[in-house]
N, C-alpha and C positions, 0 to 999 in steps of 0.2 A: 453461248455468249448472247447478250442482248444489246441492241443498239436502238437509239431513238431516231425515228423518222418523223420529222415535223411534230414532235411531241407524242408520237405513238410508238410503243415498244414493239420491236420485231425480234424474234429469236432466230439466231443463225444456227442451223443444225447440219452437221456433217453426217452423211448416211452412205450406205452401200449403193453402188451403181444400179443394182437391180431393184432398188426401192421403188415400188409402183407409183409413189407420189411424184417421183421425178419425171414420169411420163416419157422416158427415153431421152431426157435432156441432161445437160451437165449441171444445171441448176434450175431452181423453180421458186418463184415468189408467190406465196399464198396470201392474197390481199385480205381474205376474210378471217383466217385464223392467225394472221400476223406472224408468219415465219418465212424464213428463206432456207431452202435446202441446197446443199452442195454435196456432190459425191466426194468421198474420201480420197480417191486416187484418180488422177488424170493420166491419160495415155498408158493404162496398165499393160496393154499388149504391144506397145511400141518400145522395142529394145534400144532404139536410137534416141529416144526422148530423154534429155538430161533432167536432173533435179531442178535446174533453173527453168527449163521448159515447163515442167509440171507446176512449179510455183507461179510462174507468170500466167499460165492458163487459169489457175485457181483464183488469182487476183482479178483477172479480167472477168471471170464468171461472177465473182462476188460483186464487183462494181456494177456489172450489168443488172444483177438482181436487185441491188440496192436502188438503182435508178428506177426500176419497175416499181419498187415500194414508194419512192418519192412521188412518182407520177400518179400512183393510185391515191395517195394521201392528198394530192392536189386535185383529184377528180379527173385527171387526164387519161386514165385507162379506158374511159368510155368515149374519148374524143374520136372524131372520124379521121384519124391519121393512121399511117402504117406504124404502129407503136414499136414493133420489133426492129424495124429499120432505124427509126429515130433513136431508140435506146442503144443500139449498136454504135451509132455515130457518136453519141455522148460518151459511152463507155470507152470507146477507142481513143477519143480525143481529150478525155477529161484531164489527164496529167498535163498536157500542153496548155489547156485552158487555165488550169490552176496556176501554172508557172506564169502565164501572161497576166493573170489577175494579181499575183504577188509582185511581179515586176512593175505593174502599173500602180501599185499601192491600193488596189481595190479590195483587198482582204486584210 
């Protein structure tokens, strides 16, 4: 699947957890080659994780990596901030932010 990030196409690729491009992470955004990697299965060893848990984790990781892509396309990936911390905040709160924007008529 391809998505547009500020006019730049990024491909979203699902791969195996042991794909070395993931560098041990659940997801990875490659700013230079313009792709986002997600591993195919979340919590593969957790017998207690439900299908809903896995789907929610996948959505969170995808939001997180898309935010990295937006920041890169804005030039913020080189800003002197703790990018990972800030991306986590936005990814965690995005749905609440979107709901507030809609409620206020801002979108």
